[in-house]
C-alpha positions, 0 to 999 in steps of 0.5 A: 500500500502506498504511503501517505503523503505530508499533505494526506498525514497533515489532513488527518492530524488536523481531524484528529485534533478537530475531534480532540477539541470538540471533546474538551470542556473548554469554552466554546470562544477559546477553542475557536481561537485556538483552532483558527490560530492552528489551522493558518499555522499549518496553512503556512506551513503547507505553503512554505513546504511547497515552495520548497517543492517548487524550488528544489524540484 
């Protein structure tokens, strides 16, 4: 079976994080802020990986 791509692994990790966030007993506003910040950082990381791939590929 083929190994998952980095993007697939990141998407899977985000899905696991989202499920964990939903099960926590913290305020919805706090969780939304943290989730949005994480999603932004992951998006930036993916863009950086894409740029490296374009530069080296």
